[in-house]
C-alpha positions as CSV (number, residue, x, y, z in Angstrom):
1,X,81.4,103.5,71.3
2,X,79.2,100.6,70.4
3,X,79.7,98.4,67.4
4,X,78.1,95.0,68.1
5,X,78.4,95.2,71.9
6,X,82.0,95.0,72.8
7,X,83.8,92.0,71.4
8,X,86.0,95.0,72.3
9,X,83.5,97.7,73.3
10,X,82.1,97.9,76.8
11,X,78.4,98.2,77.5
12,X,78.6,99.3,81.1
13,X,77.7,102.8,82.3
14,X,81.0,104.7,82.4
15,X,82.0,106.3,85.7
16,X,85.5,107.4,86.3
17,X,86.9,107.6,89.8
18,X,90.6,107.8,90.4
19,X,93.8,107.3,88.4
20,X,95.5,104.1,89.4
21,X,98.5,102.0,88.3
22,X,97.0,98.6,89.0
23,X,93.6,96.8,89.3
24,X,93.1,93.3,90.5
25,X,89.9,91.5,89.6
26,X,89.5,89.1,92.6
27,X,88.0,85.6,92.5
28,X,87.0,85.5,88.8
29,X,86.3,81.8,88.8
30,X,82.7,80.6,89.1
31,X,80.9,77.7,87.5
32,X,78.4,78.6,84.7
33,X,77.0,77.9,81.3
34,X,77.3,79.2,77.7
35,X,76.5,78.1,74.2
36,X,79.5,77.0,72.1
37,X,79.1,77.2,68.3
38,X,79.4,73.9,66.5
39,X,78.0,74.6,63.1
40,X,78.4,77.6,60.8
41,X,76.4,77.4,57.5
42,X,77.1,80.2,55.1
43,X,74.6,78.9,52.6
44,X,71.7,79.6,55.1
45,X,73.3,82.1,57.4
46,X,72.5,79.9,60.4
47,X,74.7,78.6,63.2
48,X,74.2,75.7,65.5
49,X,75.2,75.6,69.2
50,X,76.1,73.2,71.9
51,X,75.4,73.9,75.6
52,X,78.5,73.9,77.8
53,X,78.2,73.6,81.5
54,X,81.6,74.6,82.9
55,X,83.2,74.2,86.3
56,X,85.2,77.0,88.1
57,X,88.5,75.6,86.7
58,X,89.7,73.9,83.6
59,X,89.7,74.8,79.8
60,X,85.9,75.2,79.5
61,X,85.8,78.0,82.2
62,X,85.7,81.4,80.4
63,X,89.1,82.9,79.9
64,X,90.9,79.9,81.4
65,X,90.7,78.2,78.1
66,X,92.3,79.7,75.0
67,X,92.2,83.5,74.6
68,X,93.1,85.8,71.8
69,X,94.7,89.2,72.1
70,X,93.1,92.2,70.4
71,X,94.6,95.6,69.6
72,X,92.6,98.6,68.3
73,X,94.1,101.8,67.0
74,X,95.3,104.4,67.1
75,X,98.2,102.5,68.7
76,X,101.9,102.0,68.2
77,X,103.2,98.7,69.6
78,X,106.8,98.4,70.4
79,X,106.9,95.0,72.2
80,X,104.6,92.1,73.1
81,X,105.4,89.1,75.3
82,X,103.4,86.1,76.5
83,X,104.3,84.0,79.5
84,X,102.9,80.7,80.8
85,X,103.7,78.2,83.4
86,X,105.4,75.2,81.8
87,X,102.7,72.8,82.9
88,X,100.1,74.8,81.1
89,X,101.8,75.2,77.7
90,X,102.1,71.5,76.9
91,X,99.3,71.7,74.3
92,X,101.2,74.2,72.2
93,X,104.6,72.7,72.7
94,X,103.4,69.4,71.2
95,X,102.6,71.2,67.9
96,X,104.7,72.1,65.0
97,X,105.5,75.7,64.7
98,X,104.3,77.6,61.7
99,X,107.1,80.0,60.7
100,X,106.4,83.7,61.1
101,X,107.4,84.3,57.5
102,X,105.8,81.2,56.1
103,X,105.5,81.0,52.3
104,X,102.4,78.7,52.4
105,X,100.2,77.3,55.2
106,X,102.2,74.6,56.9
107,X,99.1,72.4,57.4
108,X,96.9,70.8,54.8
109,X,93.5,72.4,54.3
110,X,90.7,71.1,56.4
111,X,89.4,67.8,55.2
112,X,85.9,67.7,54.0
113,X,83.4,64.9,54.8
114,X,80.3,64.7,52.6
115,X,77.1,64.5,54.7
116,X,74.2,62.3,53.8
117,X,71.6,64.4,55.6
118,X,70.1,66.8,53.1
119,X,70.1,69.8,55.4
120,X,73.8,69.6,56.4
121,X,76.1,71.2,53.9
122,X,79.1,69.2,52.7
123,X,81.7,71.8,53.6
124,X,81.6,71.0,57.3
125,X,84.9,69.5,58.4
126,X,86.7,67.7,61.2
127,X,83.7,65.7,62.3
128,X,84.2,63.8,65.6
129,X,82.3,60.5,65.7
130,X,79.9,60.4,68.6
131,X,76.3,59.5,69.0
132,X,74.5,62.9,69.1
133,X,70.9,63.8,68.6
134,X,69.4,67.2,68.0
135,X,66.9,68.5,70.6
136,X,63.9,70.7,70.5
137,X,61.0,72.0,72.7
138,X,63.2,73.1,75.5
139,X,62.1,75.2,78.5
140,X,65.3,76.4,80.2
141,X,65.1,77.5,83.8
142,X,66.1,80.9,85.0
143,X,69.8,81.4,85.6
144,X,70.8,83.7,88.4
145,X,73.8,85.9,88.0
146,X,75.4,89.0,89.3
147,X,76.5,92.1,87.4
148,X,78.8,94.5,89.3
149,X,79.5,98.1,88.4
150,X,81.1,100.6,90.6
151,X,78.8,103.6,90.9
152,X,80.1,105.5,93.9
153,X,83.6,106.8,93.8
154,X,83.6,107.5,97.5
155,X,83.1,103.8,98.5
156,X,85.9,101.4,99.3
157,X,87.9,100.0,96.4
158,X,86.5,96.5,97.1
159,X,83.1,96.4,95.4
160,X,80.5,94.0,96.8
161,X,78.4,92.2,94.2
162,X,74.7,93.0,94.0
163,X,73.0,89.7,94.9
164,X,70.3,87.7,93.1
165,X,69.9,89.7,89.9
166,X,68.4,87.8,87.0
167,X,70.2,86.7,83.9
168,X,69.0,88.9,81.1
169,X,70.8,87.3,78.1
170,X,69.3,85.1,75.5
171,X,67.9,81.7,76.6
172,X,70.2,78.8,76.7
173,X,68.4,76.0,74.8
174,X,68.8,72.3,74.9
175,X,71.3,71.5,72.1
176,X,73.0,68.4,70.7
177,X,74.0,66.1,73.6
178,X,75.7,62.7,73.7
179,X,73.5,59.6,73.9
180,X,76.4,57.8,75.5
181,X,78.0,58.8,78.8
182,X,79.9,62.0,78.1
183,X,83.7,62.2,78.7
184,X,85.2,64.4,81.3
185,X,85.9,67.0,78.6
186,X,82.5,67.0,76.9
187,X,79.7,69.5,77.9
188,X,76.7,68.1,79.7
189,X,73.1,68.2,78.9
190,X,70.9,70.4,81.1
191,X,68.8,68.4,83.5
192,X,66.3,71.2,83.5
193,X,65.3,71.0,79.9
194,X,62.5,68.7,78.5
195,X,63.6,67.8,75.0
196,X,62.1,65.8,72.2
197,X,64.7,63.7,70.4
198,X,65.0,64.2,66.7
199,X,66.8,62.1,64.1
200,X,70.6,62.3,64.1
201,X,71.9,65.5,62.5
202,X,74.1,63.6,60.0
203,X,75.2,60.1,59.2
204,X,78.4,58.7,57.6
205,X,78.5,55.9,55.1
206,X,78.6,53.4,57.9
207,X,75.5,54.9,59.5
208,X,77.3,56.5,62.4
209,X,76.1,60.0,63.4
210,X,78.5,63.0,63.7
211,X,78.8,65.9,66.0
212,X,79.9,69.1,64.2
213,X,82.6,69.9,66.7
214,X,86.0,68.8,68.1
215,X,86.9,68.7,71.7
216,X,88.8,71.5,73.3
217,X,92.5,70.9,73.9
218,X,92.8,69.0,77.2
219,X,94.0,71.1,80.1
220,X,93.7,69.2,83.4
221,X,91.6,71.2,85.8
222,X,93.8,69.9,88.6
223,X,96.7,72.0,87.3
224,X,95.2,74.9,89.2
225,X,95.8,73.1,92.6
226,X,98.9,71.1,91.6
227,X,100.9,73.7,89.8
228,X,104.5,74.3,90.9
229,X,104.4,77.8,92.3
230,X,108.2,77.9,92.3
231,X,108.4,77.2,88.6
232,X,109.6,79.8,86.1
233,X,107.0,81.3,83.8
234,X,108.3,80.7,80.3
235,X,108.1,83.4,77.5
236,X,106.2,81.5,74.8
237,X,105.8,84.4,72.4
238,X,107.6,87.6,71.7
239,X,107.3,90.5,69.2
240,X,109.4,93.6,68.7
241,X,108.7,96.3,66.1
242,X,112.3,97.5,66.1
243,X,113.5,97.2,62.5
244,X,113.6,94.6,61.3
245,X,110.4,93.5,63.0
246,X,110.7,90.1,64.7
247,X,108.2,87.7,66.1
248,X,108.5,84.3,67.8
249,X,105.5,82.2,68.6
250,X,103.1,84.8,67.4
251,X,100.9,85.6,64.4
252,X,98.9,88.7,63.4
253,X,95.4,88.4,61.9
254,X,92.3,90.6,61.3
255,X,88.7,90.2,60.2
256,X,89.5,90.8,56.5
257,X,89.1,87.3,55.0
258,X,89.4,87.0,51.2
259,X,89.1,83.5,49.7
260,X,91.6,84.6,47.0
261,X,94.3,85.3,49.6
262,X,93.6,84.0,53.1
263,X,90.4,83.4,55.1
264,X,87.0,83.5,53.5
265,X,84.1,85.8,52.9
266,X,80.3,85.2,52.4
267,X,77.3,87.4,52.4
268,X,75.8,85.6,55.5
269,X,78.7,86.2,57.9
270,X,81.1,88.6,56.1
271,X,84.9,88.4,56.5
272,X,86.6,85.7,58.5
273,X,90.0,85.9,60.1
274,X,92.9,86.3,57.7
275,X,96.5,87.2,57.6
276,X,97.2,90.9,57.1
277,X,99.9,93.1,55.5
278,X,102.4,94.9,57.8
279,X,100.2,98.0,58.2
280,X,97.3,95.8,59.4
281,X,94.5,97.1,57.2
282,X,94.7,94.8,54.1
283,X,94.4,91.1,53.7
284,X,97.6,89.1,52.9
285,X,98.1,85.6,51.5
286,X,100.6,84.6,54.1
287,X,101.9,85.5,57.6
288,X,103.8,88.8,57.3
289,X,105.7,91.0,59.8
290,X,103.6,93.6,61.5
291,X,105.0,97.1,61.4
292,X,103.7,97.9,64.9
293,X,101.3,100.8,64.0
294,X,97.5,100.8,63.8
295,X,96.4,104.2,62.5
296,X,92.8,104.5,63.6
297,X,90.0,102.8,65.6
298,X,88.5,101.5,62.4
299,X,91.4,99.0,62.3
300,X,92.0,96.1,64.7
301,X,94.8,93.5,64.9
302,X,94.1,90.1,66.5
303,X,97.1,88.3,68.0
304,X,97.3,84.5,68.2
305,X,100.0,82.0,68.7
306,X,101.9,80.9,65.5
307,X,100.4,77.4,65.7
308,X,97.7,76.9,63.1
309,X,94.6,75.0,64.1
310,X,94.5,71.3,63.5
311,X,92.2,68.5,64.4
312,X,92.7,69.1,68.1
313,X,91.6,72.8,67.8
314,X,88.0,73.6,68.8
315,X,85.6,74.1,65.9
316,X,86.3,77.1,63.7
317,X,84.5,78.8,60.8
318,X,85.1,76.7,57.6
319,X,87.9,78.1,55.4
320,X,88.9,80.8,58.0
321,X,92.5,81.3,58.9
322,X,92.6,79.9,62.4
323,X,95.3,79.6,65.0
324,X,95.6,78.5,68.6
325,X,95.4,81.0,71.4
326,X,96.9,80.8,74.9
327,X,95.3,78.6,77.5
328,X,95.6,78.2,81.3
329,X,94.7,79.7,84.6
330,X,98.2,81.1,84.8
331,X,99.3,83.3,81.9
332,X,100.7,86.8,81.5
333,X,100.7,89.3,78.6
334,X,103.1,92.2,78.5
335,X,102.9,95.1,76.1
336,X,104.8,98.3,75.4
337,X,102.5,100.6,73.5
338,X,101.6,104.2,72.8
339,X,98.1,105.6,72.0
340,X,98.5,109.0,70.4
341,X,95.4,110.9,69.2
342,X,94.1,110.4,65.7
343,X,92.5,113.5,64.2
344,X,89.2,112.7,62.4
345,X,89.7,113.7,58.7
346,X,86.0,112.9,57.8
347,X,87.1,109.7,56.1
348,X,85.6,107.3,58.7
349,X,81.9,108.0,57.8
350,X,81.1,109.0,61.3
351,X,82.6,106.1,63.2
352,X,84.9,106.7,66.1
353,X,88.5,107.1,65.0
354,X,90.2,107.8,68.3
355,X,89.2,105.2,70.9
356,X,92.1,102.7,71.2
357,X,91.8,99.5,73.2
358,X,93.7,96.4,74.3
359,X,91.5,93.4,75.2
360,X,91.1,89.6,75.3
361,X,88.4,87.2,74.0
362,X,87.7,83.6,74.4
363,X,89.5,82.4,71.2
364,X,86.4,80.7,69.9
365,X,84.8,84.1,69.3
366,X,87.2,85.5,66.6
367,X,87.8,82.0,65.1
368,X,84.0,81.8,64.4
369,X,82.5,85.3,64.2
370,X,83.6,88.3,66.2
371,X,80.9,90.6,64.9
372,X,77.4,89.7,63.6
373,X,74.5,87.3,64.2
374,X,72.9,84.5,62.3
375,X,69.5,84.9,60.6
376,X,67.5,83.7,63.5
377,X,68.7,86.6,65.7
378,X,70.7,84.1,67.8
379,X,74.3,85.3,68.0
380,X,76.6,83.0,66.1
381,X,79.4,83.3,68.5
382,X,79.4,82.3,72.2
383,X,80.0,85.9,73.3
384,X,76.4,86.8,74.2
385,X,76.0,83.7,76.4
386,X,79.1,84.4,78.4
387,X,82.1,82.6,77.1
388,X,84.3,85.5,78.1
389,X,85.9,88.8,77.3
390,X,88.3,90.9,79.4
391,X,88.9,94.5,78.4
392,X,92.3,95.3,79.9
393,X,92.9,98.9,78.7
394,X,89.9,100.4,76.8
395,X,89.3,104.0,75.8
396,X,85.5,104.4,75.6
397,X,85.0,107.7,73.9
398,X,86.7,109.5,71.0
399,X,89.5,111.6,72.2
400,X,89.2,110.3,75.8
401,X,92.4,110.1,77.8
402,X,91.2,107.7,80.5
403,X,91.1,103.9,80.0
404,X,88.9,101.4,81.8
405,X,89.0,97.7,82.4
406,X,85.9,95.3,82.4
407,X,85.2,91.6,82.7
408,X,82.3,90.5,80.4
409,X,80.7,87.2,81.1
410,X,76.9,87.3,80.5
411,X,74.9,85.1,82.7
412,X,77.7,84.9,85.3
413,X,79.4,87.4,87.7
414,X,80.9,90.3,85.7
415,X,81.7,94.0,86.0
416,X,84.3,96.7,85.7
417,X,86.3,98.8,88.2
418,X,85.6,102.5,87.9
419,X,89.2,103.5,88.5
420,X,91.1,104.2,85.4
421,X,94.6,104.2,83.7
422,X,96.0,107.3,81.9
423,X,96.3,106.8,78.2
424,X,99.9,106.9,77.0
425,X,100.2,109.9,74.7
426,X,103.6,111.1,73.3
427,X,105.5,108.3,75.0
428,X,105.2,104.5,75.4
429,X,103.9,102.7,78.4
430,X,104.8,99.2,79.6
431,X,101.7,97.3,80.8
432,X,101.0,93.8,82.0
433,X,97.8,91.6,82.2
434,X,98.4,88.6,84.5
435,X,96.1,85.7,85.1
436,X,97.2,84.1,88.4
437,X,94.4,81.9,89.8
438,X,92.0,83.1,91.1
439,X,92.6,86.7,89.9
440,X,93.4,88.8,86.9
441,X,95.6,91.8,87.6
442,X,96.3,94.6,85.1
443,X,99.1,97.1,85.9
444,X,101.4,99.8,84.6
445,X,105.1,98.7,84.7
446,X,108.2,100.7,85.3
447,X,109.7,102.1,82.1
448,X,112.8,100.0,82.6
449,X,111.0,96.7,82.9
450,X,112.6,94.0,80.7
451,X,110.4,91.4,78.9
452,X,112.9,88.7,79.5
453,X,112.8,85.0,78.5
454,X,111.6,83.8,82.0
455,X,109.8,85.1,85.1
456,X,110.1,83.4,88.4
457,X,106.9,82.9,90.3
458,X,108.2,85.2,93.0
459,X,108.6,87.9,90.4
460,X,105.0,87.4,89.3
461,X,103.8,87.4,92.9
462,X,105.6,90.7,93.5
463,X,103.9,92.2,90.4
464,X,100.4,91.3,91.4
465,X,100.7,91.7,95.2
466,X,97.8,93.8,96.6
467,X,98.5,96.3,99.4
468,X,95.2,97.3,101.1
469,X,96.9,100.6,102.0
470,X,97.8,101.5,98.4
471,X,96.1,104.5,96.8
472,X,97.0,103.3,93.3
473,X,96.2,99.6,93.3
474,X,92.4,98.9,93.3
475,X,90.8,95.6,94.3
476,X,87.6,94.7,92.5
477,X,85.8,91.6,93.9
478,X,84.0,89.7,91.1
479,X,83.2,86.8,93.5
480,X,83.3,86.4,97.2
């Protein structure tokens, strides 16, 4: 099924090989480039972007920075748990917790600074003072990339990348860049673009220009090499649907924004993120307990941490309900879920009703615009230029009982293993998605597996260990 390509729906040719219980995506970390959104203007329907050149590690690398968790029905969720290494959760632990049953938003609304430049609307917020100029007349060079798709089920489970294919996504233009020396956390200007400097995009009362963005939360790239592999992985978020539903460190949202309740709506970009009622299909004015059931594929729930965005959060759509995701090269997501069939009752106007999925996005995507484009046919979100999506357990056709996994990262190495998981019908399945540098492993867990408060690293290593002689654990090489 294809709504706007994925953001939850895969675009690769579907080939099913063998049933497995685990898939490891090996060596997922390579340097690359994407466009990060730094302006969303609902009055014109146009977005502005900043080019990000990222290394193979650190918070700018796709899916090593913050991710959001996405659930599409029909699905019943019994438990969710999120684990991180202590060294990589410091950015969240420094922040105040927003209660799960909060009566009002715990943070003040975003501050608004009035712009003096006539073309910049006065609703843009959280401006970070830097010397930035706009750029134009760019001629980007070709970016080489590799797209990998398993096409022969008789081949070995390790799939070699096809070399030297050409990037087929939209061009990456020169975009606002610092006139001063950039910091270690700022994105760099492309040396391959020839750009003509234009006047500053905006000025404050003291004449200083602004960049319409805030830096990503700092996550030292050296954590990858310096982490304590003997440290326990801490459970930083947990949800159970057992009555009464309980959640710690977690919030449930959806693309249902209503300025009268939570989030926002405009005719340029549609509904933003908002809180939802317990059944997940109606906007709510506050964070409410989720009842654990999503009836149909027309409905999606987006799971974030319970920490609302503040001045340290990357840019998000103005007036949207925005929360922090989960960052780091070592993080694990455990779920207990069931995906029973949903019979189409002709109320979905021809859309797919029975294609459930469980996936992850770079958290900037839902915080800005998960579906849709601006009026220049340049996607507003960073998805199309490769900021990252990982489909962990995705049913691709209505009524299908096989689920695939795929890494999307346009302009960089990407692909999907053609082995599949069996959809859990009539009973729950426990399932884990583990980032452990440099791999992502997805696996079915034993029915008796307990989502405890801590995991030792040895337990994590045991979970993700690959046995070359195994018939049920597939290894898919994204990079060499």
